[in-house]
N, C-alpha and C positions, 0 to 999 in steps of 0.2 A: 107082307110086302115090305120091302126095304126102301126107304126113302133116301135119295141121294142127299148127302149132306150139303147144306148151303155153303157157298164159298165164304170163308171166314177172312177177317182182316189181318193185319200184321200184328205180331206180338210186340210188346214193349221192347224186348231185347233186339228184335229185328229193326225196329224204328231207331233205337239208339245206335246200332252199328251203321245204319244208313246215314244218320246225321254225322257221325264221326268221319266216315269216308267222304262225305260232301264237304265237311269243314277242312279236311286235309287237302282235298283237291283245290278248294278256294284259296287256302294258304299258299300252296305251290304256285298257283296262277298269279297271286299277288306278288310273290317273290320274283317270278319271271317278268312281270310287267314293270316292277320297280327297277330291276337290273337293266331292262331295255331302255327305260326312260333315262337312267343314269348314264348309260353308254351314249345315248343320243345327245344328252347335254354336254358330255365330254367332247364328243365329235364336233358339236356346234361351236364350243369354245375354241377348240384347236383350229377349226376352219376360220373362225373370226380372226384369230391371231395371225394366221397365214395371210388372210386377205389384207389386214391392216399393214402387215410388214411388206407385202408386195406392193401395196399402194404407195407407201413411203418410198420404196425403191423406184417406182415409176416416176414420182414427182422429182426425185433427185436426178434421175436419168434425163427427164425433159429439160431440167435446168442446165445440166452439163452439155446437152446437145446445142443449146443456145449460146453457150460460153464463147465469147469472142466475136459475136455478131457485130459487124462494123460496116454498115452499108456505105458510109461516106469515106471510108479508108482513113480514119483519124489516127490509127496506129496504136490504140491502147491494147494492153495484154489481156488475154481472156481470163487469166487467174491472177489474183493478188495474194492468195495463200494456197499453197499446195503442201499437204501433209499426209501421213499415213492414216490419220483418223479425222481429218477435217479438210474443208475446202472453202475458198471464197472465190466467186467467179463474177464476171461482169459482161454485159452485152448492151449494145445501144439499141434497145427495143423500140424507141420512138424515132430513130433515124435522124436525130438532131446533131450528131457528131460529138456528143459529150455523154459522159456517164453521170447520171443523177444518183448519188450514193444513198439518197433517202427513198428510192423507189425500187421496183423489181429489177432495175438494171444492175444492181449489185446484190447478190444473194450469197449467204454463207450457210454451211451445214456443219454441225458439231453435236456431240452428245453432252448434255448438261450433267455433270457428275452428281449434283445434289438430287435431281429428280429422275435420273436415268432415262431421260427422254431425248429423242432426236429432235433437234431444234433447226428450223429453217428461219434464218435471220435475214430480214428484209429491212434495210436501213437500220433504224433503232428498234424495230419491232421483232420480237422473238416469238415464233409460232411453233409450238410443239406439234409434230406430225406423227410421232410414234412414241408410245410409252413403254416402260419396262424393257429398255434396250439392255442386252447382256453386257457384262463387263468386256470391254474390247470388242463390242458388237458392231462397230462401224469401222470398216477397213477399206482403204483405197490402195490399189496397185496402179502405178503410173507406168505407161509403156510408150516407147517411141514408135515411129512409123514402121519399123521392121519387127516390132513386137518384143523388143528387148526391155527388160524391167529397168526403170529409172529409180534413182535414190530420191525419195521425197524431201530429204534434208538438203539436197543439192539445189542451189538457186537456179541452175539451168533447167531443172525439171519442168518448171512452168512453161518455158518456151518450147521445150522438146516434146512434151507430151502430145500424143495423137490418139491414144486409147486409154480408157480408164476401166479397170475391173473393180467392182464393188461387192463387198460382202457385208450383209446386214443381218443381225441376229437379235431376236427378242425373246424374253423369258417370261411368259405369262405366269402369274402366281400359281404354284402347284402343278404346272404343266411342263412338258419337255421344251427344250429350246426350239424355236422356229427360225430357220436360217434360209435366207434367199440370196441368190447370187445374180449379178447382172454385169453388164458391161456396155460401154458406149464408145463409139468412134466420134471424135470431136469433129463436127461438121465445118466449123468456121476457122479452119487452120490452113 
């Protein structure tokens, strides 16, 4: 009589081959997970830069909409500085018939060359609202009521402007330029 052979275990060679295959699969999985995490981090950084740039544009837009608010009809101009890369505006926010230059009734925007940050200047206080602004990254286009482009160097632009187009660009370190565009119709004209 012949006895069936008992099942035998794995040989050492089979065990080593299985371990090498498992190690290779684990390494491939690790590379895939690492690439996915890196892509997620880059996407998060890009999204954060876009959100910060859009928020700065929104703040600028809100201030431009208020420019020239003059409920008492005191007759002050909405802009004291109009340029291709900066603006200073004023509004009688407390309705007292006067502009308080030390309050939010006079606000300016410019890019500080030394820090490359967009500055919102209220009175004597300078507030950075966006860092890493690209070279030439803040641009204004001034337009009249018919949509014709005005020369920002012309003193008459401050009085004639009815629309403002804004281009804002930031360059996060090691990332592509984030550019947002906006525009505003001046409400108090």
